[in-house]
LUMBALO-398499 format. One record per residue (C-alpha): residue number from 1; x, y, z. Coordinates in steps of 0.25 Angstrom, whole numbers. Example, Ala and Ser with C-alpha at 12.3 -4.5 7.8 and 13.67 -1.06 7.14 Angstrom:
BEGIN
<site><seq>1</seq><x>49</x><y>-18</y><z>31</z></site>
<site><seq>2</seq><x>55</x><y>-4</y><z>29</z></site>
//
This chain:
BEGIN
<site><seq>1</seq><x>8</x><y>-422</y><z>24</z></site>
<site><seq>2</seq><x>6</x><y>-439</y><z>22</z></site>
<site><seq>3</seq><x>-7</x><y>-441</y><z>33</z></site>
<site><seq>4</seq><x>-7</x><y>-455</y><z>41</z></site>
<site><seq>5</seq><x>-16</x><y>-464</y><z>41</z></site>
<site><seq>6</seq><x>-18</x><y>-472</y><z>53</z></site>
<site><seq>7</seq><x>-26</x><y>-487</y><z>54</z></site>
<site><seq>8</seq><x>-31</x><y>-490</y><z>69</z></site>
<site><seq>9</seq><x>-33</x><y>-506</y><z>67</z></site>
<site><seq>10</seq><x>-32</x><y>-509</y><z>84</z></site>
<site><seq>11</seq><x>-42</x><y>-505</y><z>97</z></site>
<site><seq>12</seq><x>-38</x><y>-489</y><z>97</z></site>
<site><seq>13</seq><x>-43</x><y>-477</y><z>104</z></site>
<site><seq>14</seq><x>-41</x><y>-464</y><z>94</z></site>
<site><seq>15</seq><x>-42</x><y>-450</y><z>100</z></site>
<site><seq>16</seq><x>-38</x><y>-435</y><z>99</z></site>
<site><seq>17</seq><x>-27</x><y>-429</y><z>107</z></site>
<site><seq>18</seq><x>-20</x><y>-417</y><z>102</z></site>
<site><seq>19</seq><x>-24</x><y>-418</y><z>87</z></site>
<site><seq>20</seq><x>-16</x><y>-433</y><z>88</z></site>
<site><seq>21</seq><x>-25</x><y>-446</y><z>85</z></site>
<site><seq>22</seq><x>-22</x><y>-454</y><z>98</z></site>
<site><seq>23</seq><x>-21</x><y>-470</y><z>96</z></site>
<site><seq>24</seq><x>-23</x><y>-476</y><z>111</z></site>
<site><seq>25</seq><x>-25</x><y>-491</y><z>113</z></site>
<site><seq>26</seq><x>-38</x><y>-493</y><z>120</z></site>
<site><seq>27</seq><x>-33</x><y>-501</y><z>131</z></site>
<site><seq>28</seq><x>-26</x><y>-489</y><z>137</z></site>
<site><seq>29</seq><x>-36</x><y>-478</y><z>135</z></site>
<site><seq>30</seq><x>-40</x><y>-473</y><z>148</z></site>
<site><seq>31</seq><x>-33</x><y>-484</y><z>154</z></site>
<site><seq>32</seq><x>-27</x><y>-482</y><z>170</z></site>
<site><seq>33</seq><x>-19</x><y>-496</y><z>169</z></site>
<site><seq>34</seq><x>-8</x><y>-491</y><z>157</z></site>
<site><seq>35</seq><x>4</x><y>-482</y><z>160</z></site>
<site><seq>36</seq><x>5</x><y>-470</y><z>153</z></site>
<site><seq>37</seq><x>15</x><y>-475</y><z>148</z></site>
<site><seq>38</seq><x>7</x><y>-488</y><z>140</z></site>
<site><seq>39</seq><x>-5</x><y>-477</y><z>137</z></site>
<site><seq>40</seq><x>5</x><y>-469</y><z>130</z></site>
<site><seq>41</seq><x>12</x><y>-482</y><z>121</z></site>
<site><seq>42</seq><x>-3</x><y>-485</y><z>118</z></site>
<site><seq>43</seq><x>-4</x><y>-472</y><z>112</z></site>
<site><seq>44</seq><x>-2</x><y>-464</y><z>98</z></site>
<site><seq>45</seq><x>-4</x><y>-453</y><z>92</z></site>
<site><seq>46</seq><x>-5</x><y>-447</y><z>78</z></site>
<site><seq>47</seq><x>-7</x><y>-431</y><z>74</z></site>
<site><seq>48</seq><x>-20</x><y>-430</y><z>67</z></site>
<site><seq>49</seq><x>-16</x><y>-423</y><z>57</z></site>
<site><seq>50</seq><x>-7</x><y>-435</y><z>51</z></site>
<site><seq>51</seq><x>-17</x><y>-443</y><z>49</z></site>
<site><seq>52</seq><x>-25</x><y>-445</y><z>36</z></site>
<site><seq>53</seq><x>-32</x><y>-457</y><z>38</z></site>
<site><seq>54</seq><x>-37</x><y>-466</y><z>49</z></site>
<site><seq>55</seq><x>-41</x><y>-481</y><z>51</z></site>
<site><seq>56</seq><x>-50</x><y>-485</y><z>60</z></site>
<site><seq>57</seq><x>-49</x><y>-501</y><z>59</z></site>
<site><seq>58</seq><x>-54</x><y>-507</y><z>73</z></site>
<site><seq>59</seq><x>-68</x><y>-508</y><z>81</z></site>
<site><seq>60</seq><x>-60</x><y>-503</y><z>94</z></site>
<site><seq>61</seq><x>-55</x><y>-489</y><z>88</z></site>
<site><seq>62</seq><x>-61</x><y>-479</y><z>96</z></site>
<site><seq>63</seq><x>-56</x><y>-465</y><z>90</z></site>
<site><seq>64</seq><x>-63</x><y>-450</y><z>95</z></site>
<site><seq>65</seq><x>-71</x><y>-442</y><z>89</z></site>
<site><seq>66</seq><x>-61</x><y>-430</y><z>91</z></site>
<site><seq>67</seq><x>-52</x><y>-439</y><z>85</z></site>
<site><seq>68</seq><x>-60</x><y>-441</y><z>72</z></site>
<site><seq>69</seq><x>-63</x><y>-426</y><z>71</z></site>
<site><seq>70</seq><x>-47</x><y>-423</y><z>72</z></site>
<site><seq>71</seq><x>-45</x><y>-433</y><z>60</z></site>
<site><seq>72</seq><x>-58</x><y>-430</y><z>52</z></site>
<site><seq>73</seq><x>-53</x><y>-414</y><z>54</z></site>
<site><seq>74</seq><x>-38</x><y>-418</y><z>48</z></site>
<site><seq>75</seq><x>-45</x><y>-423</y><z>35</z></site>
<site><seq>76</seq><x>-41</x><y>-439</y><z>40</z></site>
<site><seq>77</seq><x>-49</x><y>-449</y><z>35</z></site>
<site><seq>78</seq><x>-54</x><y>-461</y><z>45</z></site>
<site><seq>79</seq><x>-58</x><y>-474</y><z>41</z></site>
<site><seq>80</seq><x>-65</x><y>-485</y><z>49</z></site>
<site><seq>81</seq><x>-64</x><y>-498</y><z>46</z></site>
<site><seq>82</seq><x>-75</x><y>-511</y><z>48</z></site>
<site><seq>83</seq><x>-74</x><y>-524</y><z>52</z></site>
<site><seq>84</seq><x>-68</x><y>-530</y><z>42</z></site>
<site><seq>85</seq><x>-54</x><y>-517</y><z>43</z></site>
<site><seq>86</seq><x>-61</x><y>-511</y><z>30</z></site>
<site><seq>87</seq><x>-63</x><y>-496</y><z>30</z></site>
<site><seq>88</seq><x>-76</x><y>-492</y><z>30</z></site>
<site><seq>89</seq><x>-78</x><y>-479</y><z>35</z></site>
<site><seq>90</seq><x>-71</x><y>-464</y><z>32</z></site>
<site><seq>91</seq><x>-72</x><y>-451</y><z>39</z></site>
<site><seq>92</seq><x>-68</x><y>-439</y><z>34</z></site>
<site><seq>93</seq><x>-67</x><y>-424</y><z>36</z></site>
<site><seq>94</seq><x>-81</x><y>-418</y><z>30</z></site>
<site><seq>95</seq><x>-72</x><y>-404</y><z>29</z></site>
<site><seq>96</seq><x>-56</x><y>-408</y><z>22</z></site>
<site><seq>97</seq><x>-55</x><y>-396</y><z>14</z></site>
<site><seq>98</seq><x>-58</x><y>-379</y><z>15</z></site>
<site><seq>99</seq><x>-65</x><y>-379</y><z>3</z></site>
<site><seq>100</seq><x>-72</x><y>-390</y><z>3</z></site>
<site><seq>101</seq><x>-86</x><y>-384</y><z>-1</z></site>
<site><seq>102</seq><x>-81</x><y>-378</y><z>-12</z></site>
<site><seq>103</seq><x>-75</x><y>-389</y><z>-18</z></site>
<site><seq>104</seq><x>-88</x><y>-398</y><z>-12</z></site>
<site><seq>105</seq><x>-94</x><y>-388</y><z>-23</z></site>
<site><seq>106</seq><x>-84</x><y>-391</y><z>-33</z></site>
<site><seq>107</seq><x>-86</x><y>-406</y><z>-32</z></site>
<site><seq>108</seq><x>-99</x><y>-408</y><z>-31</z></site>
<site><seq>109</seq><x>-101</x><y>-401</y><z>-44</z></site>
<site><seq>110</seq><x>-90</x><y>-406</y><z>-53</z></site>
<site><seq>111</seq><x>-97</x><y>-409</y><z>-66</z></site>
<site><seq>112</seq><x>-99</x><y>-422</y><z>-70</z></site>
<site><seq>113</seq><x>-89</x><y>-422</y><z>-82</z></site>
<site><seq>114</seq><x>-79</x><y>-417</y><z>-71</z></site>
<site><seq>115</seq><x>-83</x><y>-429</y><z>-62</z></site>
<site><seq>116</seq><x>-79</x><y>-439</y><z>-74</z></site>
<site><seq>117</seq><x>-67</x><y>-433</y><z>-78</z></site>
<site><seq>118</seq><x>-63</x><y>-436</y><z>-65</z></site>
<site><seq>119</seq><x>-65</x><y>-449</y><z>-64</z></site>
<site><seq>120</seq><x>-60</x><y>-451</y><z>-78</z></site>
<site><seq>121</seq><x>-45</x><y>-446</y><z>-72</z></site>
<site><seq>122</seq><x>-47</x><y>-454</y><z>-59</z></site>
<site><seq>123</seq><x>-50</x><y>-468</y><z>-67</z></site>
<site><seq>124</seq><x>-38</x><y>-464</y><z>-77</z></site>
<site><seq>125</seq><x>-28</x><y>-463</y><z>-63</z></site>
<site><seq>126</seq><x>-34</x><y>-475</y><z>-59</z></site>
<site><seq>127</seq><x>-32</x><y>-482</y><z>-70</z></site>
<site><seq>128</seq><x>-19</x><y>-478</y><z>-71</z></site>
<site><seq>129</seq><x>-17</x><y>-481</y><z>-58</z></site>
<site><seq>130</seq><x>-21</x><y>-495</y><z>-60</z></site>
<site><seq>131</seq><x>-13</x><y>-496</y><z>-71</z></site>
<site><seq>132</seq><x>2</x><y>-493</y><z>-64</z></site>
<site><seq>133</seq><x>-3</x><y>-502</y><z>-53</z></site>
<site><seq>134</seq><x>-4</x><y>-514</y><z>-65</z></site>
<site><seq>135</seq><x>9</x><y>-508</y><z>-70</z></site>
<site><seq>136</seq><x>15</x><y>-510</y><z>-59</z></site>
<site><seq>137</seq><x>13</x><y>-521</y><z>-53</z></site>
<site><seq>138</seq><x>7</x><y>-532</y><z>-63</z></site>
<site><seq>139</seq><x>14</x><y>-536</y><z>-78</z></site>
<site><seq>140</seq><x>0</x><y>-532</y><z>-85</z></site>
<site><seq>141</seq><x>-5</x><y>-524</y><z>-97</z></site>
<site><seq>142</seq><x>-9</x><y>-511</y><z>-92</z></site>
<site><seq>143</seq><x>-9</x><y>-502</y><z>-104</z></site>
<site><seq>144</seq><x>-23</x><y>-506</y><z>-105</z></site>
<site><seq>145</seq><x>-24</x><y>-498</y><z>-93</z></site>
<site><seq>146</seq><x>-16</x><y>-485</y><z>-97</z></site>
<site><seq>147</seq><x>-26</x><y>-484</y><z>-109</z></site>
<site><seq>148</seq><x>-39</x><y>-486</y><z>-101</z></site>
<site><seq>149</seq><x>-36</x><y>-475</y><z>-92</z></site>
<site><seq>150</seq><x>-35</x><y>-467</y><z>-104</z></site>
<site><seq>151</seq><x>-49</x><y>-471</y><z>-109</z></site>
<site><seq>152</seq><x>-56</x><y>-467</y><z>-96</z></site>
<site><seq>153</seq><x>-65</x><y>-456</y><z>-101</z></site>
<site><seq>154</seq><x>-71</x><y>-446</y><z>-93</z></site>
<site><seq>155</seq><x>-80</x><y>-453</y><z>-80</z></site>
<site><seq>156</seq><x>-74</x><y>-467</y><z>-86</z></site>
<site><seq>157</seq><x>-89</x><y>-470</y><z>-93</z></site>
<site><seq>158</seq><x>-82</x><y>-484</y><z>-97</z></site>
<site><seq>159</seq><x>-78</x><y>-489</y><z>-85</z></site>
<site><seq>160</seq><x>-63</x><y>-489</y><z>-87</z></site>
<site><seq>161</seq><x>-59</x><y>-488</y><z>-73</z></site>
<site><seq>162</seq><x>-66</x><y>-503</y><z>-71</z></site>
<site><seq>163</seq><x>-59</x><y>-509</y><z>-84</z></site>
<site><seq>164</seq><x>-46</x><y>-503</y><z>-77</z></site>
<site><seq>165</seq><x>-51</x><y>-508</y><z>-64</z></site>
<site><seq>166</seq><x>-55</x><y>-522</y><z>-69</z></site>
<site><seq>167</seq><x>-42</x><y>-523</y><z>-77</z></site>
<site><seq>168</seq><x>-31</x><y>-520</y><z>-66</z></site>
<site><seq>169</seq><x>-37</x><y>-529</y><z>-54</z></site>
<site><seq>170</seq><x>-38</x><y>-539</y><z>-65</z></site>
<site><seq>171</seq><x>-21</x><y>-538</y><z>-67</z></site>
<site><seq>172</seq><x>-16</x><y>-532</y><z>-54</z></site>
<site><seq>173</seq><x>-10</x><y>-545</y><z>-49</z></site>
<site><seq>174</seq><x>-11</x><y>-545</y><z>-33</z></site>
<site><seq>175</seq><x>0</x><y>-555</y><z>-27</z></site>
<site><seq>176</seq><x>-8</x><y>-567</y><z>-18</z></site>
<site><seq>177</seq><x>-20</x><y>-565</y><z>-25</z></site>
<site><seq>178</seq><x>-25</x><y>-575</y><z>-35</z></site>
<site><seq>179</seq><x>-37</x><y>-567</y><z>-43</z></site>
<site><seq>180</seq><x>-40</x><y>-554</y><z>-36</z></site>
<site><seq>181</seq><x>-53</x><y>-548</y><z>-38</z></site>
<site><seq>182</seq><x>-55</x><y>-532</y><z>-35</z></site>
<site><seq>183</seq><x>-65</x><y>-530</y><z>-26</z></site>
<site><seq>184</seq><x>-71</x><y>-525</y><z>-11</z></site>
<site><seq>185</seq><x>-76</x><y>-540</y><z>-7</z></site>
<site><seq>186</seq><x>-66</x><y>-548</y><z>-15</z></site>
<site><seq>187</seq><x>-55</x><y>-555</y><z>-8</z></site>
<site><seq>188</seq><x>-42</x><y>-549</y><z>-6</z></site>
<site><seq>189</seq><x>-34</x><y>-540</y><z>-7</z></site>
<site><seq>190</seq><x>-47</x><y>-534</y><z>-9</z></site>
<site><seq>191</seq><x>-47</x><y>-531</y><z>5</z></site>
<site><seq>192</seq><x>-32</x><y>-524</y><z>5</z></site>
<site><seq>193</seq><x>-39</x><y>-516</y><z>-8</z></site>
<site><seq>194</seq><x>-51</x><y>-513</y><z>1</z></site>
<site><seq>195</seq><x>-45</x><y>-507</y><z>10</z></site>
<site><seq>196</seq><x>-34</x><y>-499</y><z>4</z></site>
<site><seq>197</seq><x>-44</x><y>-492</y><z>-5</z></site>
<site><seq>198</seq><x>-53</x><y>-489</y><z>9</z></site>
<site><seq>199</seq><x>-39</x><y>-482</y><z>14</z></site>
<site><seq>200</seq><x>-38</x><y>-476</y><z>0</z></site>
<site><seq>201</seq><x>-51</x><y>-469</y><z>0</z></site>
<site><seq>202</seq><x>-50</x><y>-464</y><z>14</z></site>
<site><seq>203</seq><x>-38</x><y>-455</y><z>10</z></site>
<site><seq>204</seq><x>-43</x><y>-452</y><z>-3</z></site>
<site><seq>205</seq><x>-58</x><y>-448</y><z>4</z></site>
<site><seq>206</seq><x>-50</x><y>-438</y><z>14</z></site>
<site><seq>207</seq><x>-41</x><y>-432</y><z>3</z></site>
<site><seq>208</seq><x>-54</x><y>-428</y><z>-5</z></site>
<site><seq>209</seq><x>-60</x><y>-421</y><z>8</z></site>
<site><seq>210</seq><x>-48</x><y>-413</y><z>9</z></site>
<site><seq>211</seq><x>-49</x><y>-409</y><z>-3</z></site>
<site><seq>212</seq><x>-64</x><y>-405</y><z>1</z></site>
<site><seq>213</seq><x>-70</x><y>-413</y><z>-9</z></site>
<site><seq>214</seq><x>-83</x><y>-423</y><z>-5</z></site>
<site><seq>215</seq><x>-80</x><y>-439</y><z>-5</z></site>
<site><seq>216</seq><x>-92</x><y>-444</y><z>-6</z></site>
<site><seq>217</seq><x>-95</x><y>-436</y><z>-23</z></site>
<site><seq>218</seq><x>-87</x><y>-443</y><z>-32</z></site>
<site><seq>219</seq><x>-84</x><y>-441</y><z>-47</z></site>
<site><seq>220</seq><x>-88</x><y>-455</y><z>-50</z></site>
<site><seq>221</seq><x>-91</x><y>-465</y><z>-38</z></site>
<site><seq>222</seq><x>-104</x><y>-461</y><z>-34</z></site>
<site><seq>223</seq><x>-111</x><y>-471</y><z>-25</z></site>
<site><seq>224</seq><x>-119</x><y>-465</y><z>-16</z></site>
<site><seq>225</seq><x>-115</x><y>-473</y><z>-6</z></site>
<site><seq>226</seq><x>-101</x><y>-470</y><z>-6</z></site>
<site><seq>227</seq><x>-95</x><y>-457</y><z>3</z></site>
<site><seq>228</seq><x>-83</x><y>-457</y><z>-5</z></site>
<site><seq>229</seq><x>-87</x><y>-457</y><z>-20</z></site>
<site><seq>230</seq><x>-77</x><y>-447</y><z>-22</z></site>
<site><seq>231</seq><x>-64</x><y>-455</y><z>-14</z></site>
<site><seq>232</seq><x>-66</x><y>-467</y><z>-21</z></site>
<site><seq>233</seq><x>-65</x><y>-459</y><z>-36</z></site>
<site><seq>234</seq><x>-53</x><y>-452</y><z>-32</z></site>
<site><seq>235</seq><x>-47</x><y>-464</y><z>-24</z></site>
<site><seq>236</seq><x>-48</x><y>-474</y><z>-38</z></site>
<site><seq>237</seq><x>-33</x><y>-468</y><z>-45</z></site>
<site><seq>238</seq><x>-27</x><y>-472</y><z>-30</z></site>
<site><seq>239</seq><x>-33</x><y>-486</y><z>-29</z></site>
<site><seq>240</seq><x>-21</x><y>-492</y><z>-36</z></site>
<site><seq>241</seq><x>-11</x><y>-487</y><z>-26</z></site>
<site><seq>242</seq><x>-19</x><y>-497</y><z>-16</z></site>
<site><seq>243</seq><x>-19</x><y>-508</y><z>-25</z></site>
<site><seq>244</seq><x>-4</x><y>-508</y><z>-27</z></site>
<site><seq>245</seq><x>-3</x><y>-506</y><z>-13</z></site>
<site><seq>246</seq><x>-11</x><y>-519</y><z>-11</z></site>
<site><seq>247</seq><x>-5</x><y>-527</y><z>-20</z></site>
<site><seq>248</seq><x>9</x><y>-524</y><z>-14</z></site>
<site><seq>249</seq><x>5</x><y>-529</y><z>-1</z></site>
<site><seq>250</seq><x>0</x><y>-542</y><z>-5</z></site>
<site><seq>251</seq><x>13</x><y>-543</y><z>-10</z></site>
<site><seq>252</seq><x>18</x><y>-545</y><z>4</z></site>
<site><seq>253</seq><x>6</x><y>-550</y><z>14</z></site>
<site><seq>254</seq><x>-8</x><y>-557</y><z>14</z></site>
<site><seq>255</seq><x>-21</x><y>-550</y><z>9</z></site>
<site><seq>256</seq><x>-33</x><y>-559</y><z>15</z></site>
<site><seq>257</seq><x>-33</x><y>-550</y><z>28</z></site>
<site><seq>258</seq><x>-31</x><y>-536</y><z>28</z></site>
<site><seq>259</seq><x>-22</x><y>-536</y><z>38</z></site>
<site><seq>260</seq><x>-16</x><y>-524</y><z>47</z></site>
<site><seq>261</seq><x>-4</x><y>-523</y><z>40</z></site>
<site><seq>262</seq><x>-11</x><y>-524</y><z>27</z></site>
<site><seq>263</seq><x>-19</x><y>-512</y><z>31</z></site>
<site><seq>264</seq><x>-7</x><y>-505</y><z>35</z></site>
<site><seq>265</seq><x>-1</x><y>-504</y><z>23</z></site>
<site><seq>266</seq><x>-14</x><y>-502</y><z>15</z></site>
<site><seq>267</seq><x>-15</x><y>-487</y><z>24</z></site>
<site><seq>268</seq><x>-2</x><y>-485</y><z>21</z></site>
<site><seq>269</seq><x>-8</x><y>-481</y><z>6</z></site>
<site><seq>270</seq><x>-12</x><y>-466</y><z>10</z></site>
<site><seq>271</seq><x>3</x><y>-464</y><z>10</z></site>
<site><seq>272</seq><x>7</x><y>-473</y><z>-5</z></site>
<site><seq>273</seq><x>15</x><y>-463</y><z>-12</z></site>
<site><seq>274</seq><x>9</x><y>-460</y><z>-26</z></site>
<site><seq>275</seq><x>12</x><y>-452</y><z>-37</z></site>
<site><seq>276</seq><x>1</x><y>-439</y><z>-39</z></site>
<site><seq>277</seq><x>5</x><y>-427</y><z>-48</z></site>
<site><seq>278</seq><x>20</x><y>-433</y><z>-51</z></site>
<site><seq>279</seq><x>24</x><y>-432</y><z>-37</z></site>
<site><seq>280</seq><x>23</x><y>-443</y><z>-27</z></site>
<site><seq>281</seq><x>12</x><y>-441</y><z>-14</z></site>
<site><seq>282</seq><x>7</x><y>-451</y><z>-2</z></site>
<site><seq>283</seq><x>-6</x><y>-457</y><z>-7</z></site>
<site><seq>284</seq><x>-15</x><y>-448</y><z>4</z></site>
<site><seq>285</seq><x>-8</x><y>-435</y><z>-2</z></site>
<site><seq>286</seq><x>-11</x><y>-438</y><z>-15</z></site>
<site><seq>287</seq><x>-24</x><y>-440</y><z>-13</z></site>
<site><seq>288</seq><x>-27</x><y>-426</y><z>-8</z></site>
<site><seq>289</seq><x>-19</x><y>-422</y><z>-22</z></site>
<site><seq>290</seq><x>-30</x><y>-431</y><z>-31</z></site>
<site><seq>291</seq><x>-43</x><y>-425</y><z>-21</z></site>
<site><seq>292</seq><x>-37</x><y>-410</y><z>-22</z></site>
<site><seq>293</seq><x>-37</x><y>-412</y><z>-38</z></site>
<site><seq>294</seq><x>-50</x><y>-418</y><z>-37</z></site>
<site><seq>295</seq><x>-54</x><y>-406</y><z>-31</z></site>
<site><seq>296</seq><x>-47</x><y>-396</y><z>-40</z></site>
<site><seq>297</seq><x>-55</x><y>-403</y><z>-52</z></site>
<site><seq>298</seq><x>-68</x><y>-402</y><z>-47</z></site>
<site><seq>299</seq><x>-65</x><y>-389</y><z>-44</z></site>
<site><seq>300</seq><x>-60</x><y>-386</y><z>-58</z></site>
<site><seq>301</seq><x>-45</x><y>-382</y><z>-54</z></site>
<site><seq>302</seq><x>-41</x><y>-396</y><z>-62</z></site>
<site><seq>303</seq><x>-45</x><y>-405</y><z>-71</z></site>
<site><seq>304</seq><x>-37</x><y>-417</y><z>-65</z></site>
<site><seq>305</seq><x>-37</x><y>-424</y><z>-54</z></site>
<site><seq>306</seq><x>-24</x><y>-427</y><z>-48</z></site>
<site><seq>307</seq><x>-22</x><y>-442</y><z>-45</z></site>
<site><seq>308</seq><x>-10</x><y>-451</y><z>-43</z></site>
<site><seq>309</seq><x>-4</x><y>-459</y><z>-53</z></site>
<site><seq>310</seq><x>5</x><y>-472</y><z>-51</z></site>
<site><seq>311</seq><x>15</x><y>-473</y><z>-58</z></site>
//
């Protein structure tokens, strides 16, 4: 089942009733001056079991503990945003799988050679997906990227990932942009990319928890201050999907400001159609397929992570 992504960007009161998320305008909460019909029009409900990601993007949102408990118990990722409307926090369940202790053990005890091989597979697929985006959207030569993907060694000691990324961003032409430089604090459309990657990160972190894995313990990323190193590792081959979506957005809309309309379009990331294992699937479902295969790699049941492939 495809889970829904809910965005709350205006003042509201969020609560739980009959296992439903209840959205209500704050001005009608507890007020006697409104008729029952007016109160009914100001209330919306969504079944908790249908929700996969919730984005909280307003300082005047009120959310009850009961609702938060229900969301995390149903493996929903709750994302909070700062005053610049950028995601800064992520709430996930502590236990998302019945065999979590066993899977934690396999993950923690994974050997260095295994982690290096898994990173090799990750980098290769990321470069191949970047190559596909360039081939589909530009006229630049991309055979070099396919060659680089083949050249990635265990652990990527030659940092082929960085070489491919430099070529990729240099040749990925964004409409309305004279000279693009990729960076978190750089000029637009980096604001769109940052927002899209944050949503993608939440989706992957949610999938990792549902597969009984620790999002903190990465196979390559190991920043001591990063609570989602494994999510940052596994989302790498998925990033080009966000890049292509931003490319399409810039063909029709300006990007100087991250408007509510642009956010709404970027919140479609979890339902982007991808190809994984030879079959089409929404990105959120594909992420769970990827993390389930990773858990099997840690357990010695598989030798390769299942990643999506951009055709």
